[in-house]
N, C-alpha and C positions, 0 to 999 in steps of 0.2 A: 455746401461747396464754397471753396475759397475763391476770392475775387483774383484775377490775374495781378501779377506783380510787375511793375514797370521799373527797370533799373538800366543803367549804363555801366557795362562792365569795363573794368580798367584795361587799357591798351597793353599788351604784353611786349616785351623785347624780342626782336627777331631771333629765329633760331640760328641763322647764320648770315654773314654779311651779304648785302645785295650789291650787284655790279651793274646798276642801271642809272639812266639819266632822265631829265625831263625838260620841257621847253622853257618855263620860267619858274623859278623857285617859289615866287609868291603865288603862282597858280597851282602849284602841286603841294602846298603846305598842308599838313594834316593827314597825308596818306598813312595807311596802316604800315608799321614798320617792316612787315615782310613784303610789302608791295614793291615790285621790281622797278617801278617808274619814279624813283627819286632823283632829285638834282636835274641836271640838263642832259638831254639826248645828245649822243655823239652822232650827229648827222653824217660825217664822212664814213663812220663805220656802218651806219644803216644803209647808206648808198652802196656801199662795197657789197653787201649781201643782197640788196634790192635796188639795182641800178635805175629802175623806172622811177623811183622816188625823187631823182636829182631835178627833174623838170618842175617839181612842185614846191621846192625849197624856196623860201623868200627870207627876206630880213625884216624882222618885226619892228615896231617903234622903239624897241629898247635896244636895237642894234644886234639882235641875236637871231640866229638861224631858227626858223620855224617853218609852218606851212600856213596856207590860207584856209582857216577852219570853216569859211562860208563857202568854199568849193567842194561839192560832194565827191568829185573825182580825187581831189587832193586828200580828202579824209580817208577815202577807201584805200588808196595806195598806201598811205601812212599806216593805217591799221594792218594792212598785210605785211608791211615791213616790221612792225611792232611784234606781231604774232610770230613771225618768222625768227627774228632776232632774239626774243625773250622766251618764247614758248615752244620753239621748234616746229611750228606749223609751216610746212613747206608750200602748201597750196590753199589759198583762201580767196574767195570772191563772192559777191552777192549781186543779185539781179538789180538793175537800175531802179532807183526810187525806193529801195527797201532800207530799213533802219541800219545805220552805220554808227555804232555806239562808240564813245570814247573808252578806250581800253583800261586806262588807270582806275576809273570809277568802278568798272565792272570787276577788276581784280580786287578792289577794296572789299566788295560784297562777299566775295569767295572767302577772302582771309578772315573777315570777321565771323563768318559762318563757322570757319575752321576753329576759331577761338571758342565759340559757343560749344561745340563738341568737345574741345579740350577741357573746358570748365567742369565737366562731368566725367573726365577721364584722367584725373590725377595731373592735370595741366599739360597732357601730351595730345597733340592732334592725331586722331586716328587716321591712318593712311592705307591706300591701296584699295583692291577690289572689295574689301570687307565693308566699305562705305558706299551706300547707293544714294544718288541724289537725283531728285525729279526737278527739272527745269521747266516750269510752267509757261508756255509761250516763248519758246527758245528763239523765235525768229529765223530769218534766213541766214543770219550771221553765225549762229551756234557758239557764241563767244564764251558763255558761262562754262559749258561742258568743256570747251578746249582748254581754258585756263584752269579749271578745277582738276582736269585729268593731268594736265602738265605739272601743276604744282604738288598735288597730293595723290595722284594716281586713282583718284576716285572714279567710280563707274557711274554713268549718267543715263538717265531716260529723259529725252526732250520731247515735249508735247507742243502741238501747234495746230491751229484750225485752217491755216492757209495752205493748200497744197503746193503752191509755188514755193513758199518758204520751206516746206518740208523737203521738196526735191533739192532745193539749193543747200540746205543743211546736210542732206544725205551725200551730195557730191563732195562737200568739204570733208565729211567724216571718211568716206571711201577713198578719196584721193590721198588722204594722210594715214590710211591703214588703221583706222581707229574704231572699226565697226564692232570689235569685241568690247570695247570699253564705253562706246556711246551709241546707245540705241534711240531710235526716233519713232514717234507714234503720232498719228493724226487724230485729233478730237473731232469726231464727225458731226457733233451736235454742237452747233453755234451757240446755244443757249445755256450750255454747261461748261464747267472748267475742270473739275475733278471727277464728277460723277460720270460713269460710263467709260472712264478712262483706264482706270487701274484694274488689274487682274487680281482676284481675291487673295492669291498666295503672295503677291508682291509686298515687299517691305522697303520703306525708304527711310533713312536716317535724317535726311533733310529735304525739304522742297524749297525752291527759290522761285521768285517771280518778278519780272519787270512789268508791271501793268500798264495798260493804256491810261495816261495821266489825264487826257482832256475829255471833255464832253461833246465837242464837235470839232470838225475840220477847221472852223473859223478860229475857235479857241486855240487849236494847235498851231496855226498860222500866226496868230498874235504872239504866242510863246516863241516862235522861232524868230520873229522880228525882234523881240526883246533880246534874244541871244546876239543877233547882229549887232545891236547898239552896244551891248556889254563887250562885244569883242572889237568895237570901233570900226565896224565894217559897213555901217549904214551909209549909202552913197546914191542919192536920187538919180545920178547919171548911169549907174551900173545895174544891169538886170541880174538880180540875185535869185536863187532858186527859192521856190515857196517854202521848202522845208530844208534847212541847211544841214541836217544830219539825215535827210531822207526819212522814209517811213510810209507804210501803208496804213489805211484806216485802222485795222485791228491792232496795229502796233502802237498807234498814237492816241486814238480816241475811241470811246464807246458811249452808248446811251447812259447818262447818269455819271459819267466820268469816273475818275479814280475811286472815289468813295463808295459808289455802287459796286464796282468791280471788286474791290477788297472786301467789302462786307458780304458779297455773294461767295467769295472764296473761303472766307471764315465760316460761313454757314455750311457750305459743302464739306469743309474739312472736318467738321463734326461728325459727318456721316461716314468718314473713312479714318476715324480718330486712331483706331488700333493698328493702322498699316504705317503710321508715320510717327517718328520720334519728335521731331521739331518742324513745324510749318514756318514759312517766312514769306515776305513780300517787301519790295521797296515801297516806300510812301514818299512821294514827291512834295506834297503839301502838308505842312504841319497842322494846318487848320482842319485836316481830315482826322487827326488822331483821336479827338473825343468821340466821334462816331464810330471809329475802329474799336476804341476801348469798350464802348457799349455793345457792339457786336460780339466782341470776345466774351464778355460776361454772359450775354444771351446764349452764346453757343456752349458755354461751359467749360472754357479753356481754364486749366488749373494754374498755369504759369505763363507769363508773357515778358518780353523785353522790347524796349525801343532802343535800338542801337544807332547813335548819332555818327555821321561820317562827314569828312570834309575834304574837298578837292579844290584847294585854293579858296576862290570867292564862292564857290558852289557848295551849299549845304545840302546834305541828303541824309536819309536815315532808312532803316528797315525795321519792320516788326516781326518778332518771332513768337511763337506760341506753341504749347503742347498740351494734350489732354491726359498726360501721364503723370501719375504720382512720382515723387522721388524714388520710391522704391521700385516702381515699374521702370523708371529710367535707368536704374542701376542693373536691373535684371536684363534689360535690353543690352546695355554695355557688356555684361558678362556673357550673354549668349551670342552676341554678334562680333564684338571687337576682341574681347580678352581671350575667349576660348579659340577663336580662329587667328588671333594676332600672332 
């Protein structure tokens, strides 16, 4: 059995021009070319479509319009405005203290996964309901399915162990009339990720996952404090939230942290290898990559990639792997994309 291959695919030029803006160019450098969040955001235009955003707009240290990213309410309303303006999501909300992720970085993951599929499809991203994606641990925000469906019309299954998060995501899906394109399913066994979740006849072209990065609440809190300092928000006179982007325990930390979660995901993926073309997961800590590479070899993955991403000063990456030979990958393409495309 061949060892997994690790590589960085070249970034492709965008299919069409994007008409979008961003807060600070240096904070958005390196986004995928098809990512809509390039340049500066047009706050007057955002406020016109989402008037509630107006009270959260501030002038940052660079003299530009922005929002206070240490304010969970501001981040939630900002995300709502972005999802509405760029992805046509008319109704979006999450319960208090649930993870409110930065939209540009989430969009990057979706676009780079699209490139992965395009790399085995003559450079063309397969679009529409012919592509099924599993979002492992979608959270209450349901952001990946919303972006993926809007950009590529892919169909999604979102899994989640938290019933409150499932209910919140379901409300978003139903209120936007997306129930035919986005399905939700609760993982009832908290000790499993993929096992016991999928039906035997289901097939997925991709899986994606934003795993809990930390090993404890204390570690998650320290990580949030580092974000405040990076944002220039640390002020001893000001009472700041414990977690500036929100998040429940299952969203932010688990026993053993990211490395343990991802290695378990890899181990379980081998048991449903024939049902998925490409598995993937975000990896926040580069120091975890050696353990992940070892887990991939142990599981018998035939091919893998580490795809680096950059959102300004933040560096991130995801790992993708498959158990299918190149011949099997092409057979998958022929049976699912070409014949039906």
